[in-house]
Backbone as a ProteinNet text record, in pm:
[ID]
protein_1_A
[PRIMARY]
MTAFTRIKALLAFAVFIVAACGNDSNNPASNTNARNPAGAGPAPVSLGSAGDPGASGSYAILAKSGISSVPGSAVTGDMGLSPAAASFVTGFALIADSTNVFATSTQVAGKVFASNYAVPSPINLTTAIGSMQGAYTDAASRSTPDFLELGTGNIGGQTLVPGLYKWTSTVTIPANLVIAGGANDVWIFQTSGDLTMAAAKIVTLSGGARAKNIFWQVAGQATLGANSHFEGVILSKTAITLQTGATMNGRALAQTQVALQQATITQPAQ
[TERTIARY]
82	-6.6	81.7	71.4	136.7	60	203.5	157.2	26.6	-8	-119.5	-285.1	-251.2	-330.9	-365.1	-268.5	-288.3	-360.6	-297.6	-384.8	-534.8	-564.9	-690	-775.1	-736.1	-803.1	-820	-712	-727.1	-841.3	-854.1	-930.4	-1081.7	-1076.6	-1224.8	-1277.4	-1158.4	-1216.9	-1236.7	-1195.2	-1227.1	-1361.3	-1389.9	-1545.1	-1627.8	-1612.8	-1697.4	-1723.8	-1620.9	-1654.3	-1714	-1689.1	-1751.8	-1912.1	-1925.9	-2069.8	-2143.2	-2054	-2157.2	-2183.5	-2071.1	-2092.7	-2177.7	-2214.9	-2331.5	-2477.7	-2486.5	-2586.8	-2657	-2660.7	-2728.5	-2898.7	-2954.9	-3106.5	-3164.3	-3066.3	-3099.8	-3132.4	-3097.3	-3102.4	-3165.9	-3288	-3395.4	-3355	-3237.3	-3170.1	-3124.5	-3045.7	-2983.6	-3070	-3171.6	-3284.8	-3426	-3428.8	-3565.3	-3680.7	-3688.2	-3775.7	-3825.4	-3724.5	-3730.5	-3884.3	-3903.6	-4038.1	-4011.4	-4125.9	-4097.1	-4119	-3982.7	-3965.8	-4052.2	-4110.1	-4175.5	-4360	-4426.3	-4541.8	-4549.9	-4685.9	-4732.9	-4647.1	-4649.2	-4583	-4465.9	-4414.4	-4284.9	-4198.4	-4060.1	-3957.4	-3989.6	-3976.8	-3999.3	-3898.2	-3930.1	-3810.5	-3783.9	-3622.6	-3548.3	-3546.6	-3587	-3566.2	-3477	-3394.9	-3303.6	-3348.6	-3287.6	-3333.7	-3402.6	-3505.7	-3583.7	-3490	-3496.5	-3424.2	-3247.5	-3231	-3093.7	-3106	-3047.6	-3101.3	-3015.6	-2941.9	-2900.3	-2969.8	-3099.8	-3168.2	-3298.8	-3377.1	-3481.2	-3618.7	-3609	-3695.3	-3694.1	-3615.9	-3637.8	-3711.3	-3765.2	-3841.1	-3970.4	-4050.8	-4198.1	-4220.8	-4109.9	-4129.6	-3975.1	-3947.7	-3794	-3806.8	-3766.6	-3725.1	-3620.1	-3592.6	-3446.2	-3452.7	-3591.5	-3606.8	-3683.6	-3786.4	-3861.5	-3964.9	-3979.2	-4112.1	-4201.8	-4315.4	-4414.4	-4534.1	-4583.8	-4707.7	-4820.9	-4903.9	-5015.1	-5099.3	-5037.1	-5080.7	-5244.3	-5260.8	-5160.4	-5185.5	-5095.1	-5067.8	-4993.2	-5017.8	-4966.1	-4865.9	-4728.9	-4661.3	-4632	-4621	-4555.5	-4462.6	-4347.2	-4229.8	-4098	-4000.6	-3901.1	-3925	-3861.9	-3871	-3752	-3693.3	-3561.1	-3546	-3465.1	-3440.1	-3291.8	-3274.6	-3171.8	-3129.3	-3035.5	-2952.8	-3006.8	-3156.7	-3172.2	-3163.7	-3156.9	-3144.6	-3277.7	-3267.6	-3370.8	-3461.6	-3419.3	-3519.4	-3608.8	-3604.5	-3694.3	-3772.7	-3772.7	-3894.6	-3979.7	-4091.1	-4161.8	-4312	-4369	-4498.4	-4473.9	-4370	-4345.7	-4285.5	-4286.8	-4216.7	-4109.1	-4001	-3938.9	-3856.9	-3821.8	-3731.4	-3591.6	-3505.6	-3352.9	-3313.1	-3274.8	-3230.6	-3121.4	-3093	-2962.3	-2840.5	-2800.9	-2713.7	-2716.2	-2819.3	-2822.6	-2830.3	-2834.7	-2840.7	-2993.2	-3056.1	-3222.8	-3293.5	-3417.1	-3529	-3644.9	-3739	-3837.3	-3981.6	-4091.3	-4193.9	-4330.7	-4425	-4550.9	-4630.5	-4609.2	-4668.7	-4586.9	-4505.2	-4423.4	-4394.5	-4446.6	-4394.1	-4280.9	-4190.8	-4054.9	-3962.7	-3851.6	-3734.5	-3733.6	-3666.1	-3678	-3530.2	-3434.7	-3330.6	-3347.4	-3221.4	-3169.7	-3035.8	-3011.9	-2852.8	-2769.5	-2805.2	-2714.4	-2706.6	-2759.7	-2785.7	-2641.9	-2581.7	-2490.6	-2439.4	-2337.6	-2288.7	-2357.7	-2439.2	-2414.6	-2471.2	-2577.7	-2702.3	-2696.7	-2571.3	-2529.5	-2526.6	-2413.5	-2364.6	-2476.6	-2540.8	-2684.5	-2764.5	-2817	-2934.4	-2876.7	-2752.8	-2666.9	-2705.3	-2689.7	-2679.7	-2851.8	-2938.3	-3076.5	-3128.6	-3095.1	-3149.6	-3081.2	-2963.2	-2909	-3012.9	-3026.1	-3105.3	-3257	-3310.6	-3432.7	-3446.6	-3339.4	-3318.2	-3305.1	-3251.4	-3198.5	-3345.5	-3410.4	-3527.6	-3640.9	-3624.3	-3701.1	-3678.3	-3514.7	-3454.9	-3518.2	-3490.5	-3533.6	-3691.9	-3744	-3908.8	-3927	-3885.6	-3946.3	-3862.3	-3744.8	-3693.8	-3735.3	-3853.2	-3867.3	-3965.1	-3946.5	-4019	-4104.4	-4188.2	-4251.5	-4376.7	-4463.2	-4569.4	-4642.8	-4722.3	-4835.9	-4940.7	-4972.6	-5088.6	-5044	-5051.3	-5037.8	-5168.1	-5146.2	-5282.3	-5357.3	-5376.8	-5525.5	-5639	-5728.6	-5830.1	-5817.8	-5693.7	-5615.4	-5570.4	-5563.2	-5513.8	-5610.7	-5695.1	-5878.9	-5863.3	-5815.9	-5808.6	-5941.2	-6004.9	-6112.7	-6213.2	-6243.5	-6339.9	-6255.6	-6158	-6093.3	-6062.6	-6038.7	-5961.3	-5851.9	-5727	-5581.8	-5531.7	-5501.9	-5419.3	-5254.6	-5179.7	-5058.7	-4988.6	-4908.4	-4818.9	-4774.9	-4708.5	-4647.8	-4737.6	-4737.3	-4869.3	-4802.5	-4815.3	-4715.4	-4844.8	-4829	-4902.6	-4807.2	-4873	-4770.6	-4837	-4943.5	-4984.8	-5027.2	-5136.1	-5175.6	-5244.4	-5206.4	-5302.7	-5409.8	-5507.3	-5641.4	-5700.1	-5761.3	-5850.3	-5957	-6042.5	-6178.7	-6291.7	-6255.8	-6359.8	-6245.9	-6321.3	-6275.3	-6179.6	-6057	-6005.9	-5971.4	-5958.4	-5909.6	-5777.3	-5724.7	-5573.1	-5573.4	-5579.9	-5624.1	-5502	-5446.3	-5338.9	-5314.7	-5217.4	-5139.7	-5049.9	-5005.1	-4939.9	-4783.8	-4754.8	-4602.9	-4615	-4726.8	-4727.1	-4713.8	-4663.7	-4598.6	-4677.7	-4693.7	-4752.8	-4634.6	-4626.7	-4567.6	-4612.9	-4634.7	-4729.5	-4645.1	-4621.8	-4541.4	-4625.6	-4624.1	-4660.9	-4575.8	-4557.7	-4476.3	-4546.9	-4691	-4729.8	-4747.2	-4855.1	-4888.1	-4973.9	-4995.9	-5074.2	-5191.3	-5313.3	-5411.6	-5496.7	-5546.8	-5668.8	-5786.6	-5902.1	-5975.1	-6018.8	-6109.9	-6128.4	-6219.3	-6167.4	-6280.2	-6279.1	-6176.9	-6197.4	-6104	-6092.2	-6045.6	-5938.8	-5828	-5774.4	-5777	-5813.5	-5871.8	-5758	-5697.5	-5628.4	-5694.3	-5722.6	-5770.1	-5692.3	-5723.4	-5659.8	-5543.8	-5504.1	-5366.6	-5253.2	-5327.6	-5224.7	-5144	-5026.4	-4951.9	-4904.1	-4898.1	-4896.3	-4746	-4640.9	-4520.1	-4463	-4552.7	-4528.8	-4605	-4606.7	-4693	-4621.6	-4560.7	-4494.4	-4539.7	-4568.9	-4590.2	-4494	-4439.3	-4356.5	-4391.3	-4372.5	-4468.2	-4387.2	-4351.7	-4256.8	-4314.8	-4422.9	-4452.2	-4489.4	-4589.5	-4632.8	-4750.1	-4758.7	-4851.1	-4979.8	-5066.3	-5142.4	-5271.3	-5273	-5405.7	-5486	-5643.4	-5722.5	-5742.6	-5842.3	-5906.8	-5964.4	-5944.6	-6001	-5994.3	-5892.2	-5905.7	-5783.6	-5841.2	-5728.2	-5659.9	-5498.7	-5427.6	-5340.4	-5294.9	-5205.7	-5081.5	-4971	-4844.8	-4707.3	-4610.6	-4476.2	-4526.3	-4466.7	-4490.8	-4331	-4287.7	-4145.2	-4202.1	-4161.9	-4207.3	-4081.4	-4103.8	-3951.1	-3939.5	-4084.1	-4084.2	-4159.5	-4285.1	-4345.2	-4464.6	-4504.9	-4631.7	-4680.9	-4809.1	-4862.2	-5000.8	-5077.4	-5147.9	-5263.7	-5338.4	-5466.5	-5514	-5631.8	-5687.8	-5755.8	-5672.3	-5787.6	-5747.3	-5644.4	-5588.3	-5520	-5529.9	-5437.6	-5362.1	-5264.8	-5181.4	-5082.5	-5137.8	-5028.4	-4938.7	-4821.5	-4699.7	-4586.5	-4527.9	-4396.2	-4422.5	-4369.9	-4383.4	-4261.3	-4154.5	-4015.2	-4059.2	-4004.1	-4005.4	-3863.3	-3834.8	-3725.8	-3706.1	-3843.5	-3837.4	-3903.1	-4033	-4074.9	-4213.7	-4218.1	-4382.4	-4447.8	-4565	-4647.9	-4816.4	-4774	-4931.8	-4968.4	-5101.4	-5221.1	-5310.7	-5246.6	-5341.9	-5374.2	-5251.6	-5284.2	-5207.8	-5240.8	-5172.4	-5064.7	-4958.2	-4891.6	-4838	-4857.7	-4820.8	-4754.6	-4612	-4522.3	-4596	-4562.2	-4611.6	-4571.2	-4637.9	-4616.7	-4518.5	-4397.9	-4296.9	-4334.3
-113.7	-7.1	135	218	327	447	540.3	648.7	717.7	744	813.1	734.7	606.4	518.8	495.1	474	482.1	596.4	697	840.9	840.1	836.3	789.7	694.7	570.5	500.4	575.3	663.6	701	816.2	893.3	1007.2	943.3	821.7	788.3	733.6	645	601.6	718.9	815.5	964.8	996.4	1007.1	1075.5	963.4	831.8	731.8	764.5	767.6	778.5	915.7	1029.2	1150.9	1136	1057.8	1040.4	970.1	859.6	774.8	846.8	942.6	1006.5	1090	1130.1	1274.1	1226	1074.1	1060.4	933.5	983.9	852.5	842.5	790.8	764.7	729.6	699.4	623.8	796.7	858	1015.9	1074.9	1116.9	1217.8	1362.1	1419.9	1533.5	1558.7	1439.1	1438.4	1405.5	1355.1	1377	1375.4	1488.3	1547.6	1506.1	1429.1	1353.3	1169.9	1169.9	994.8	985.5	864	809.9	694	664.8	596.8	406.6	350.9	229.4	133.6	152.7	45.3	69.3	159.8	208.2	321.5	395.7	494.1	651.9	712.3	863.7	900.2	979.1	1029	926.1	916	877.8	955.9	902.6	937.1	1079.9	1140.9	1248	1160.6	1169.1	1102.2	1192.9	1128.3	1194.9	1126.3	1029.2	962.1	867.2	777.3	655.4	696.4	638.8	673	606.4	647.1	595	651.4	729.9	776.4	948.7	983.8	1102.6	1195	1181.5	1263.1	1294.2	1243	1227.6	1297.5	1387.8	1467.9	1376.1	1229.1	1159.3	1067.1	1117.8	1057.1	1165.5	1265.7	1339.5	1358.9	1373.6	1427.3	1592.6	1643.5	1783.3	1836.5	1872.6	1973.7	2073.7	2197.4	2337	2400.7	2508.6	2571	2710.5	2771.6	2896	2856.5	2774.8	2770.1	2648.4	2611.9	2520.2	2541.1	2557.5	2614	2555.7	2501.7	2456.8	2541.6	2531.9	2606.2	2470.3	2426.4	2328.5	2286.5	2156.1	2029.7	2001.9	2027.5	1953.2	1795.2	1707.1	1612.4	1561.2	1510.4	1499.9	1305.7	1250.5	1099	1114.5	1094.4	1077	1191.2	1201.2	1321.3	1443.3	1527.8	1669.7	1711.3	1792.2	1841.5	1975.6	2072	2219	2235.7	2356.4	2368.1	2482.3	2601.1	2629.6	2702.1	2720	2762.3	2718.6	2744.9	2647.8	2615.5	2514.7	2455.2	2590.4	2693.5	2804.9	2834.4	2828.8	2839.9	2717.4	2616.9	2531.4	2580.4	2630.1	2660.8	2608.1	2608.7	2563.7	2400.8	2334.1	2198.7	2152.4	2274.5	2237.4	2099.1	2146.3	2041.1	1976.9	1875.2	1846.2	1752.5	1846.8	1778.9	1646	1560.1	1404.4	1437.8	1315.9	1363.1	1338.1	1324.8	1309.5	1456.2	1535.8	1659.7	1626.6	1526.8	1471.9	1541.7	1511.8	1529.8	1572.5	1622.7	1641.1	1562.6	1559.9	1476.4	1598.4	1586.7	1629.4	1512.3	1600.7	1518.8	1548.4	1597	1635.3	1586.8	1500.1	1438.7	1284.8	1210.2	1078.8	1049.9	1085.2	1058.8	1146.3	1231.7	1275	1421.1	1541.1	1666.5	1679.2	1724	1754.2	1901.5	1978.4	2098.4	2110.2	2222.5	2219.4	2272.1	2301.5	2342.3	2229.3	2130.1	2000.8	1936.9	1820.2	1759.8	1660.7	1665.8	1582.2	1442.4	1371.3	1418.8	1500.8	1540.3	1668.7	1757.6	1849.3	1940.8	1891	1838.9	1781	1680.8	1602.9	1536.6	1594.9	1701.3	1807	1909.6	1933.3	2030	1921.1	1822.6	1718.4	1704.8	1704	1665	1777.3	1905.7	2011.5	2034.6	1979.8	1969.1	1851.9	1761.9	1659	1700.7	1779.3	1891.3	1957	2048	2146.7	2062.3	1977.4	1914.6	1819.1	1818	1696.1	1827.9	1952.7	2048.2	2119.4	2073.6	2147.7	2024.3	1894.1	1780.1	1779	1790.4	1829	1935.8	2045.2	2170.1	2182.9	2111.6	2086.6	1993.9	1881.6	1803.3	1878.6	1818.8	1903.9	1818.5	1874.4	1796.7	1758.2	1818.2	1752.2	1709.8	1617.3	1536.6	1633.4	1686.5	1824.2	1936.3	2030.4	2202.8	2268.8	2354.7	2438.2	2374.9	2245.2	2166.8	2296.6	2314	2394.6	2495.6	2584.8	2681.5	2680.9	2566.6	2602	2560.7	2551.5	2493.1	2361.6	2271.3	2113.6	2084	2162.3	2103.9	1997.8	1875.5	1779.4	1704.6	1739.5	1628.5	1508.2	1379	1268.1	1287.2	1272.5	1305.6	1178	1136.8	993	1025.4	954.8	958.3	1046.6	1104.8	1208.7	1344.2	1388	1534.5	1645	1747.1	1850.3	1987.9	2060.6	2185.3	2306.4	2398.7	2531.3	2660.1	2730.1	2889.9	3005.7	2935.3	2996.5	2958.6	3002.7	2946.1	2823	2697.6	2603.8	2588.4	2598.5	2598.6	2460.5	2405.4	2310.7	2322.6	2388.2	2448.3	2347.9	2230.8	2091.4	2004.2	1862.1	1737.4	1726.1	1643.6	1590.3	1434.9	1366.6	1249	1215.4	1126	1110	947	908.4	777.1	718.6	602.3	499.8	409.5	348.5	206.1	262.9	154.2	152.6	175.2	156.5	233	350.3	390.2	519.5	638.5	752.2	857.4	952.7	1068.4	1200.5	1328.9	1403	1530.2	1651.9	1758.8	1860.7	1998.9	2062.7	2176.6	2294.1	2366.7	2512.3	2649.6	2742.4	2866.8	2936	2920.5	3034.4	2935.4	2954.5	2900.2	2783.1	2694.5	2585.2	2616.7	2651.6	2681.5	2579.1	2519.7	2393.2	2496.7	2462.8	2531.4	2443.1	2473.6	2464.2	2326.8	2218.7	2085.1	2029.6	2051	1970	1834.8	1750.8	1602.7	1562.9	1509.9	1462.2	1307.7	1244.7	1084.9	1007.9	924.9	824.8	696.6	625.3	530.4	449	324.5	239.3	182.8	209.4	184.6	289.3	383.7	529	539.5	617.4	600.1	728.1	802	925.6	954.7	848.9	865.9	899.6	857.5	873.9	974.4	1096.2	1209.9	1338.5	1389.4	1510.1	1678.1	1729.2	1875.1	1999.4	2046.4	2119	2279.8	2354.3	2483	2586.2	2694.8	2797.7	2899.6	2929.4	3005.3	2900.9	2958.4	2894	2783.3	2693.2	2586.5	2606.9	2613.3	2648.4	2553.9	2464.2	2368.5	2449.3	2426.9	2495.7	2447.1	2482.6	2405.6	2300.5	2200.1	2086.8	2000.7	2028	1951.1	1824.9	1781.7	1641.9	1627.9	1629.4	1645.1	1503.6	1463.2	1336.7	1384.7	1360.2	1344.7	1443.2	1447.8	1500.8	1665.7	1764.9	1919	1976.1	1986.7	2051.5	2206.4	2270.9	2446.6	2493.7	2589	2698.4	2790	2796.2	2892.8	2836.9	2865.1	2831.9	2722.5	2620.4	2533.9	2553.1	2578.9	2600	2519.2	2469.3	2368.8	2434.6	2481.2	2560.3	2462.8	2524.5	2476.2	2305.7	2203.8	2070.9	2000	2046.1	2001.8	1889.7	1805.7	1655.6	1619.4	1575.9	1545	1399.8	1357.4	1212.7	1229.7	1274.7	1306.9	1366.2	1453.9	1524	1676.6	1762	1863.7	1922.7	1973.8	1980.8	2139.1	2239.2	2356.8	2441	2514	2621.2	2719.1	2778.3	2860.4	2783.3	2794.4	2760.5	2654.2	2556.1	2498.5	2496.7	2563.1	2621.2	2504.7	2479.3	2376.1	2474	2449.4	2516.3	2394.5	2353.8	2237.9	2128.3	2093.9	2038.5	1878.4	1775.1	1704	1628.3	1575.3	1531.3	1416.4	1314	1159.7	1142	1076.9	1034.8	910.5	902.3	790.5	687.4	559.8	458.9	424.8	314.5	308.6	195.3
-1.6	22.5	21.9	-97.7	-108.1	26.6	18	150.7	84.3	-33.7	-62.9	-48	-64.5	-26.7	98.7	189.8	361.3	377.1	345.2	377.3	349.2	195.5	164.7	258.9	318	408.6	517.1	555.5	704.2	691.4	625	586.1	572.1	511	494.8	617.7	726.6	816.3	930.6	928.9	1030.4	973.5	842.4	800	877.4	868	949.9	1072.5	1115.6	1299	1308.7	1228.2	1259.5	1219.5	1099.9	1100.1	1198.9	1252.1	1334.2	1446.8	1488.1	1642.6	1627.1	1500	1485.9	1467.1	1442.8	1403.7	1476.2	1611	1687.5	1684.4	1632.8	1571.1	1731.4	1860.6	1946	2103.2	2022.3	2092.5	2062	2120.7	2074.9	2060	2137.4	2122.3	2008.2	1953.4	1816.2	1665.3	1705.6	1627	1640	1600.8	1670.1	1607.7	1523.8	1435.2	1502.9	1595.5	1633.8	1691.6	1651.4	1676.6	1784.9	1845.1	1974.1	1934.9	1965.7	1894.7	1977.9	2064.9	2161.1	2150.7	2059.8	2043.4	1956.8	1966.6	1875.9	1954.2	1854.5	1905.4	1867.9	1939.8	1947.4	2033.8	2022.1	2156.5	2242.1	2361.7	2492	2494.8	2597.2	2635.2	2783.2	2774	2880.3	3018.1	3124.8	3247.6	3335.9	3274.3	3366.8	3441.2	3494.2	3578.1	3697.8	3719.4	3834.7	3961.2	4060.6	4150.1	4162.3	4058.1	4056.9	4125.4	4187.5	4263.8	4188.5	4067	3995.8	3862.8	3852	3761.2	3775.2	3701.2	3730.4	3739.3	3681.8	3694.5	3836.5	3947.3	4044.5	4148	4099.1	4185.5	4135.2	4245.3	4238.4	4202.4	4266.4	4253.8	4236.7	4117.2	4127.4	4070.2	4149.2	4117.9	4132.3	4104.9	4126.8	4222.2	4200.4	4297	4431.2	4432	4571	4530.9	4645.3	4667.4	4768.2	4736.3	4882.6	4879.5	4995.1	5032.7	5121.7	5114.9	5210	5255.3	5387.2	5470.9	5448.7	5466.7	5418.1	5274.6	5193.3	5074.8	5068.6	4993.2	5018.3	4894.7	4919.9	4784.8	4806.6	4703	4705.1	4611.4	4696.6	4613.2	4669.1	4602.7	4677.3	4620.1	4664.4	4639.5	4601.5	4484.9	4487.9	4475.6	4563.5	4521.2	4529.9	4403.1	4357.4	4257.2	4277.8	4372.3	4500.2	4478.1	4587.5	4734.1	4862.8	4977.1	5051.1	5141.4	5201.9	5268.8	5287.6	5370	5241.1	5109.5	4994.2	4981.4	5075.5	5084	5181.7	5151.4	5281.4	5301.6	5418	5406	5468.6	5437.7	5489	5619.8	5714.3	5846.8	5868.1	5752	5748.1	5866.1	5882.2	5960.4	5919.8	5965.3	5916.9	5956.6	5855.5	5923.8	5983.8	6056.8	6131.5	6075.9	5925.1	5868	5789.5	5768.7	5700.7	5554.8	5500.5	5383.2	5331.8	5385.6	5336.9	5461.1	5424.7	5530.8	5498.1	5604.1	5588.2	5603.2	5591.1	5601.7	5656.5	5718.1	5757.9	5600.8	5482.9	5400.9	5255.4	5324.7	5193.1	5221	5173.1	5165.2	5066.5	5125.1	5060.6	5129.8	5076.9	5117.6	5034	5120.5	5059	5061.7	4961	4920.7	4899.2	4917	4901	4860.9	4805.1	4774.4	4884	4976.9	5101	5199.7	5176.2	5264.7	5219.3	5312.8	5314.9	5180.2	5149	5026.1	5072.2	4963.6	4804.2	4739.2	4846.8	4765.6	4679.8	4724.7	4630.5	4495.3	4467.8	4341.9	4259.1	4348.7	4293.9	4256.1	4313.8	4249	4131.8	4133.6	4045.8	3908.5	3908.7	3807.6	3765.1	3884.1	3824	3753.4	3829.7	3750.8	3597.4	3570.2	3424	3357.5	3409.1	3371.5	3293.6	3405.6	3416.2	3262.3	3291.5	3161.4	3011.2	3030.1	2904.1	2871.1	2978.8	2919.9	2848.9	2927.6	2877.7	2725.3	2699.4	2530.1	2465.3	2489.9	2417.6	2370.1	2455.2	2414.7	2334.9	2372.6	2329.8	2153.8	2156.8	2019.1	1897.4	1972.3	1885.7	1762.3	1650.4	1528.2	1486.5	1343.3	1250.1	1331.5	1401	1496.3	1407.7	1498.1	1429.3	1419.3	1525.2	1524.4	1530.5	1486.9	1505.3	1525.8	1643.2	1656.4	1656.6	1724	1756.2	1844.1	1808.9	1860.7	1881.8	1835.5	1832.3	2002.5	2058.9	2204.7	2270	2275.3	2374.6	2295.6	2401.8	2409.2	2504.1	2547	2668.5	2562.1	2625.5	2552.9	2444.7	2429.3	2303.5	2385.8	2303.1	2305.7	2191.4	2288.3	2237.6	2224.6	2098.5	2046	2069.1	2086.3	2096.2	1958.8	1999.6	1925.9	1955.4	1851.3	1903.5	1862.1	1985.8	1940.1	1966.5	1850	1888	1907.7	1966.1	1999.7	1991	1933.8	1952.9	2028.9	2113.5	2203.7	2319.4	2452.7	2535.2	2506.2	2620.9	2591.9	2709.8	2700.1	2796.5	2813.6	2913.4	2940.6	2978.8	2949.5	3017	3000.7	2980.6	3016.1	3015.3	3051.8	3075.3	2923.9	2983.4	2852.6	2851.6	2763.1	2759	2665.3	2732.4	2693.7	2678.1	2517.1	2488.9	2422	2445.4	2385.7	2486.1	2440.9	2499	2584.3	2661.4	2777.6	2732.8	2641.2	2580.8	2476.1	2466	2375.2	2433.1	2346.5	2418.3	2343.7	2424.9	2420.6	2436.2	2355.8	2366.1	2316.8	2412.5	2408.6	2452.1	2295.3	2317	2306.2	2396.8	2404.5	2417.2	2349.4	2364.5	2440.5	2508.7	2586.2	2750.8	2802.1	2941.3	2923.6	3008	3026.4	3139.1	3148.2	3220.4	3217.4	3304.5	3344.5	3444.5	3384	3451.9	3610.3	3712.3	3824.3	3805.6	3895.9	3863.9	3751.7	3639.1	3550.2	3550.2	3450.2	3495.7	3353.4	3364.9	3265.8	3290.3	3201.4	3216.7	3138.7	3167.9	3101.3	3031.7	2911.7	2893.1	2779.3	2774.3	2693.8	2723	2877.9	2898.6	2887.8	2862.4	2867.3	3028.5	3005.3	3156.8	3142.3	3271.5	3295.9	3298.3	3301.8	3288.4	3131.9	3027.4	2890	2839.7	2928.4	2889.2	2915.1	2838.2	2851.2	2804.2	2895.3	2878.3	2870.4	2771.6	2778.4	2747.3	2851.1	2855.7	2875.9	2790.8	2787.9	2881	2917.8	3028.7	3149.8	3243.6	3331.8	3347.2	3428.7	3424.8	3540.2	3518.5	3630.4	3677.3	3758.5	3756.6	3859.4	3801.7	3905	4027	4109.2	4214	4169.2	4262.8	4257.6	4136.1	4028.1	3920.5	3910	3793.1	3828.7	3685.8	3693.2	3602	3565.5	3460.1	3403.1	3347.2	3403.9	3295.8	3379.4	3323.1	3363.6	3290.6	3353.3	3343.7	3327.4	3247.2	3195	3181.9	3295.7	3268.5	3292.1	3171.8	3190.2	3301.9	3370.8	3477.2	3577.4	3645.4	3739.4	3735.8	3853	3826.3	3947.9	3953.3	4077.3	4067.2	4183.2	4207.3	4284.8	4258.1	4304.9	4434.1	4497.2	4623.4	4549.4	4636.3	4618.5	4497.6	4396.5	4262.2	4315.6	4234.6	4231.9	4087.7	4088.6	3982.8	3989.3	3871.9	3887.8	3800.5	3834.5	3741.4	3793.4	3724	3791.3	3755.1	3860.3	3848	3849.8	3732.6	3688.8	3668	3741.9	3694.2	3723.8	3589.1	3605.3	3699.6	3765.8	3898.3	3988.8	4044.4	4141.2	4134.3	4183.1	4250.3	4354.7	4335.6	4466.8	4475.6	4577.8	4595.5	4700.3	4689.2	4782.1	4819.8	4933.3	4979.3	4866.2	4795.3	4660.7	4698.1	4572.4	4612.2	4474.5	4496.1	4365.9	4386.2	4305.8	4316.7	4197.8	4222.3	4107.6	4043.8	3898.4	3841.8	3873	3843.1	3834.5	3710.8	3733.7	3649.8	3562.4
[MASK]
++++++++++++++++++++++++++++++++++++++++++++++++++++++++++++++++++++++++++++++++++++++++++++++++++++++++++++++++++++++++++++++++++++++++++++++++++++++++++++++++++++++++++++++++++++++++++++++++++++++++++++++++++++++++++++++++++++++++++++++++++++++++++++++++++++++++++++++

């Protein structure tokens, strides 16, 4: 083999490696049109492994600037706050564990972590916040929606099948809503505005649909009205508020604050 031939072979190998690294069809972040390999709809948004304290999928509530409760709220699952300190978790009457790694509350069936608690909580929370932000970016960057501007943002009374939905305005749920599909199907809802659910309205799952596979990417704030019931994972660029008596089966992942007003959040079954 001549020197010229060897150089050509090396260049061809380098081009192959670059192409392989830059085209990971298993990573939705690198393929915004990725489809769900296990069912209908888009590929799911990765929240990391449940049980990994560095993954956003390990928390029922995860926020950056504050988590508040008007007692008595009820949270099933862990809560995490970073970079704000534990003093910005208000209304929960926290009781620090002897290790100072976490705290507990009578309103939380789980542990409460904050950035100023003992190691390894600070690094775990920094990683989890990064996971949350990455999940938001992934969900927001999915292109080629299956449904565009459905109901001009008013989705009350609808039955929503698996797919990628996109709105360039606020999304409202002024009437009951059904999300229908199989256990492995996926829904991603993208809105560049707010998400607002009216009081006493209900999101119902049918056909085996699971809350863990429903992702609401909200560029504004999400507000669930008094005595309403909601299903899915909210990824909010700003705040999430559950008004008096509201219940949610899912995760509240906010890049500012989460506020509960005598409300209930239960992390979804895996």
